[in-house]
DSSP file (Angstrom, degrees, kcal/mol; ACC not computed):
  #  RESIDUE AA STRUCTURE BP1 BP2  ACC     N-H-->O    O-->H-N    N-H-->O    O-->H-N    TCO  KAPPA ALPHA  PHI   PSI    X-CA   Y-CA   Z-CA
    1    1 A M              0   0    0      0, 0.0     2,-0.0     0, 0.0     0, 0.0   0.000 360.0 360.0 360.0 133.4  -15.3  -11.5   -9.5
    2    2 A N     >  -     0   0    0      1,-0.1     4,-2.4     4,-0.0     5,-0.2  -0.275 360.0-102.8 -77.0 168.1  -18.7   -9.9  -10.0
    3    3 A A  H  > S+     0   0    0      1,-0.2     4,-2.3     2,-0.2     5,-0.2   0.848 118.8  56.1 -60.9 -37.8  -19.2   -6.5  -11.6
    4    4 A F  H  > S+     0   0    0      1,-0.2     4,-1.7     2,-0.2    -1,-0.2   0.936 111.1  43.1 -61.1 -47.0  -19.8   -4.8   -8.2
    5    5 A R  H  > S+     0   0    0      2,-0.2     4,-2.4     1,-0.2    -2,-0.2   0.890 111.4  54.6 -67.7 -39.4  -16.5   -5.9   -6.8
    6    6 A K  H  X S+     0   0    0     -4,-2.4     4,-2.7     1,-0.2    -1,-0.2   0.915 106.8  52.2 -59.1 -42.3  -14.6   -5.1  -10.0
    7    7 A N  H  X S+     0   0    0     -4,-2.3     4,-2.4     1,-0.2    -1,-0.2   0.897 108.7  50.0 -61.3 -41.2  -16.0   -1.6   -9.8
    8    8 A I  H  X S+     0   0    0     -4,-1.7     4,-2.5     2,-0.2    -1,-0.2   0.922 111.5  48.4 -63.5 -43.9  -14.7   -1.2   -6.2
    9    9 A V  H  X S+     0   0    0     -4,-2.4     4,-2.7     2,-0.2    -2,-0.2   0.919 111.8  49.4 -62.9 -44.0  -11.2   -2.5   -7.2
   10   10 A I  H  X S+     0   0    0     -4,-2.7     4,-2.5     1,-0.2    -1,-0.2   0.915 111.9  48.4 -62.7 -43.2  -11.1   -0.1  -10.2
   11   11 A R  H  X S+     0   0    0     -4,-2.4     4,-1.9     2,-0.2    -1,-0.2   0.912 112.4  48.4 -63.7 -42.1  -12.1    2.8   -8.0
   12   12 A A  H  X S+     0   0    0     -4,-2.5     4,-2.1     2,-0.2    -2,-0.2   0.916 111.5  50.3 -64.4 -42.6   -9.5    1.9   -5.4
   13   13 A F  H  X S+     0   0    0     -4,-2.7     4,-2.8     1,-0.2    -2,-0.2   0.934 109.8  49.9 -60.8 -46.3   -6.8    1.6   -8.0
   14   14 A K  H  < S+     0   0    0     -4,-2.5    -1,-0.2     1,-0.2    -2,-0.2   0.869 109.5  52.3 -61.3 -35.8   -7.6    4.9   -9.5
   15   15 A Q  H  < S+     0   0    0     -4,-1.9    -1,-0.2     1,-0.2    -2,-0.2   0.902 114.5  42.0 -65.9 -40.9   -7.5    6.5   -6.0
   16   16 A L  H  < S+     0   0    0     -4,-2.1     2,-2.5     1,-0.2    -2,-0.2   0.846  95.7  79.9 -75.3 -34.5   -4.0    5.0   -5.4
   17   17 A D    ><  +     0   0    0     -4,-2.8     3,-1.5     1,-0.2    -1,-0.2  -0.432  57.8 167.9 -77.1  73.0   -2.6    5.8   -8.9
   18   18 A Q  T 3  S+     0   0    0     -2,-2.5    -1,-0.2     1,-0.3     6,-0.1   0.808  73.4  44.4 -60.6 -35.4   -1.9    9.4   -8.1
   19   19 A D  T 3  S-     0   0    0      4,-0.2    -1,-0.3    -3,-0.2    -2,-0.1   0.405 104.3-127.3 -93.6   3.7    0.2   10.1  -11.2
   20   20 A K    <   +     0   0    0     -3,-1.5    -2,-0.1    -6,-0.2     4,-0.1   0.810  65.7 136.0  58.4  34.0   -2.3    8.3  -13.5
   21   21 A S  S    S-     0   0    0      2,-0.4    -1,-0.1     1,-0.0     3,-0.1   0.599  74.0-114.4 -85.3 -12.2    0.5    6.1  -15.0
   22   22 A G  S    S+     0   0    0      1,-0.3     2,-0.3    -5,-0.1    -5,-0.0   0.439  92.0  82.2  88.8  -0.3   -1.5    2.9  -14.8
   23   23 A Q  S    S-     0   0    0    -10,-0.0     2,-0.6     2,-0.0    -2,-0.4  -0.969  73.7-133.1-133.9 150.5    0.9    1.5  -12.2
   24   24 A I        +     0   0    0     -2,-0.3     2,-0.2    -3,-0.1    -7,-0.1  -0.918  33.0 168.5-106.5 122.4    1.1    2.0   -8.5
   25   25 A D     >  -     0   0    0     -2,-0.6     4,-2.1    -9,-0.2     3,-0.5  -0.652  52.3 -85.3-122.3-178.1    4.5    2.8   -7.1
   26   26 A I  H  > S+     0   0    0      1,-0.3     4,-2.7    -2,-0.2     5,-0.2   0.834 125.5  55.9 -60.2 -34.4    5.9    4.0   -3.8
   27   27 A N  H  > S+     0   0    0      2,-0.2     4,-1.3     1,-0.2    -1,-0.3   0.881 107.1  49.6 -67.2 -36.8    5.4    7.6   -4.7
   28   28 A D  H  > S+     0   0    0     -3,-0.5     4,-0.7     2,-0.2    -2,-0.2   0.929 112.1  48.2 -63.7 -44.9    1.7    6.9   -5.3
   29   29 A I  H >X S+     0   0    0     -4,-2.1     4,-2.9     1,-0.2     3,-1.3   0.924 108.4  53.6 -62.3 -45.1    1.4    5.1   -2.0
   30   30 A K  H 3< S+     0   0    0     -4,-2.7    -1,-0.2     1,-0.3    -2,-0.2   0.827 103.8  59.0 -59.1 -30.7    3.1    8.0   -0.2
   31   31 A G  H 3< S+     0   0    0     -4,-1.3    -1,-0.3    -3,-0.2    -2,-0.2   0.724 121.4  21.5 -71.9 -21.3    0.6   10.4   -1.7
   32   32 A V  H << S+     0   0    0     -3,-1.3     2,-0.6    -4,-0.7    -2,-0.2   0.581 106.1  81.4-122.6 -15.1   -2.4    8.6   -0.1
   33   33 A Y     <  -     0   0    0     -4,-2.9     2,-0.5    -5,-0.2    -1,-0.1  -0.846  53.4-175.0-101.2 123.3   -1.1    6.6    2.9
   34   34 A S        -     0   0    0     -2,-0.6     3,-0.3     1,-0.1    -3,-0.0  -0.969  17.3-179.6-118.7 127.8   -0.6    8.5    6.1
   35   35 A A    >   +     0   0    0     -2,-0.5     3,-1.9     1,-0.2     6,-0.2   0.259  52.7 112.3-101.8   9.8    1.0    6.8    9.1
   36   36 A A  T 3  S+     0   0    0      1,-0.3    -1,-0.2     5,-0.1    12,-0.0   0.795  82.6  40.2 -56.2 -32.4    0.7   10.0   11.3
   37   37 A K  T 3  S+     0   0    0     -3,-0.3    -1,-0.3     4,-0.1    -2,-0.1   0.334  82.8 126.1-102.2   7.3   -1.9    8.5   13.6
   38   38 A H    X>  -     0   0    0     -3,-1.9     4,-2.8     1,-0.1     3,-0.8  -0.440  69.7-123.0 -62.7 137.4   -0.3    5.0   13.8
   39   39 A P  H 3> S+     0   0    0      0, 0.0     4,-2.1     0, 0.0     6,-0.2   0.844 110.8  51.5 -54.5 -37.3    0.1    4.1   17.5
   40   40 A D  H 34>S+     0   0    0      2,-0.2     5,-2.2     1,-0.2     6,-1.9   0.824 112.4  46.2 -71.1 -29.2    3.9    3.6   17.1
   41   41 A V  H X45S+     0   0    0     -3,-0.8     3,-1.2    -6,-0.2    -1,-0.2   0.911 111.8  50.6 -75.2 -44.4    4.3    7.0   15.4
   42   42 A V  H 3<5S+     0   0    0     -4,-2.8    -2,-0.2     1,-0.3    -1,-0.2   0.891 113.6  45.3 -59.4 -39.7    2.2    8.7   18.0
   43   43 A S  T 3<5S-     0   0    0     -4,-2.1    -1,-0.3    -5,-0.3    -2,-0.2   0.444 112.9-122.8 -85.1   1.6    4.2    7.2   20.8
   44   44 A R  T < 5S+     0   0    0     -3,-1.2    -3,-0.2     2,-0.2    -2,-0.1   0.714  78.4 122.0  65.0  24.2    7.4    8.1   18.8
   45   45 A R  S   <S+     0   0    0     -5,-2.2     2,-0.3    -6,-0.2    -4,-0.2   0.761  81.1  17.6 -80.6 -27.0    8.6    4.5   18.7
   46   46 A K  S    S-     0   0    0     -6,-1.9    -2,-0.2    -7,-0.1     2,-0.2  -0.950  78.2-119.8-140.0 158.8    8.7    4.6   14.9
   47   47 A T     >  -     0   0    0     -2,-0.3     4,-2.0     1,-0.1     5,-0.2  -0.518  33.5-108.8 -90.1 166.3    8.8    7.2   12.2
   48   48 A E  H  > S+     0   0    0      1,-0.2     4,-2.4     2,-0.2     5,-0.2   0.876 122.5  55.1 -60.4 -36.3    6.1    7.6    9.6
   49   49 A E  H  > S+     0   0    0      2,-0.2     4,-2.4     1,-0.2    -1,-0.2   0.878 105.4  52.1 -65.3 -38.1    8.7    6.3    7.1
   50   50 A D  H  > S+     0   0    0      2,-0.2     4,-2.2     1,-0.2    -2,-0.2   0.928 111.4  46.1 -61.8 -45.5    9.3    3.2    9.2
   51   51 A V  H  X S+     0   0    0     -4,-2.0     4,-2.4     2,-0.2    -2,-0.2   0.896 111.8  51.4 -66.8 -40.0    5.6    2.4    9.3
   52   52 A L  H  X S+     0   0    0     -4,-2.4     4,-2.6     2,-0.2    -1,-0.2   0.924 109.4  50.6 -60.9 -44.5    5.3    3.0    5.5
   53   53 A A  H  X S+     0   0    0     -4,-2.4     4,-2.2     1,-0.2    -2,-0.2   0.907 111.0  48.3 -61.0 -42.1    8.2    0.7    4.9
   54   54 A E  H  X S+     0   0    0     -4,-2.2     4,-1.3     2,-0.2    -1,-0.2   0.897 110.5  52.2 -64.6 -39.9    6.6   -2.0    7.0
   55   55 A F  H  X S+     0   0    0     -4,-2.4     4,-0.7     1,-0.2     3,-0.5   0.930 111.6  45.8 -60.5 -46.8    3.3   -1.5    5.2
   56   56 A L  H >X S+     0   0    0     -4,-2.6     4,-1.6     1,-0.2     3,-0.7   0.849 105.2  61.8 -67.4 -34.0    5.0   -1.9    1.8
   57   57 A D  H 3X S+     0   0    0     -4,-2.2     4,-2.7     1,-0.2    -1,-0.2   0.829  94.4  62.7 -60.5 -31.5    6.9   -5.0    3.1
   58   58 A T  H 3X S+     0   0    0     -4,-1.3     4,-2.2    -3,-0.5    -1,-0.2   0.862 103.0  49.5 -64.1 -33.0    3.6   -6.8    3.7
   59   59 A F  H <X S+     0   0    0     -4,-0.7     4,-2.8    -3,-0.7    -1,-0.2   0.908 110.8  49.0 -70.3 -41.6    2.9   -6.5   -0.1
   60   60 A E  H  X S+     0   0    0     -4,-1.6     4,-2.3     2,-0.2    -2,-0.2   0.910 112.8  47.8 -63.9 -41.9    6.3   -7.9   -1.0
   61   61 A L  H  X S+     0   0    0     -4,-2.7     4,-2.1     2,-0.2    -2,-0.2   0.935 113.7  47.1 -63.5 -46.7    5.8  -10.8    1.5
   62   62 A H  H  X S+     0   0    0     -4,-2.2     4,-2.7    -5,-0.2    -2,-0.2   0.923 112.1  50.3 -62.0 -44.6    2.3  -11.6    0.2
   63   63 A Y  H  X S+     0   0    0     -4,-2.8     4,-2.4     1,-0.2     6,-0.3   0.913 109.7  51.1 -60.6 -43.5    3.5  -11.4   -3.5
   64   64 A S  H  X>S+     0   0    0     -4,-2.3     5,-2.1     1,-0.2     4,-0.8   0.892 112.8  45.6 -61.8 -40.3    6.4  -13.8   -2.7
   65   65 A I  H  <5S+     0   0    0     -4,-2.1     3,-0.3     3,-0.2    -2,-0.2   0.916 112.7  50.6 -69.4 -42.6    4.1  -16.3   -1.1
   66   66 A V  H  <5S+     0   0    0     -4,-2.7    -2,-0.2     1,-0.2    -1,-0.2   0.908 117.7  37.0 -64.2 -43.5    1.5  -16.0   -3.9
   67   67 A V  H  <5S-     0   0    0     -4,-2.4    -1,-0.2    -5,-0.2    -2,-0.2   0.495 115.9-111.0 -91.7  -2.5    4.0  -16.6   -6.7
   68   68 A G  T  <5 +     0   0    0     -4,-0.8    -3,-0.2    -3,-0.3     2,-0.2   0.677  63.6 147.9  87.9  17.9    6.0  -19.1   -4.7
   69   69 A H      < -     0   0    0     -5,-2.1     2,-0.3    -6,-0.3    -1,-0.3  -0.544  42.6-144.5 -81.5 152.5    9.2  -17.2   -4.2
   70   70 A N              0   0    0     -2,-0.2    -1,-0.1     1,-0.2    -5,-0.1  -0.472 360.0 360.0-113.2  59.8   11.2  -17.7   -1.0
   71   71 A T              0   0    0     -2,-0.3    -1,-0.2   -11,-0.1   -10,-0.1   0.392 360.0 360.0-108.8 360.0   12.5  -14.2   -0.4
């Protein structure tokens, strides 16, 4: 990864790491991710919490595929 891209990743990580712990957890994500304008929330088909959970599930699925887990 070139220096420009590394800088973008570092800036994004710092933005997400709300508690400055060096790790990103669900509380950090909740602090910066808003599902309020998601179409399913606006139409009241889902809650913001439902959309957040689905968003976080995409990371778990991707992680499982990348490391070869079958969960």
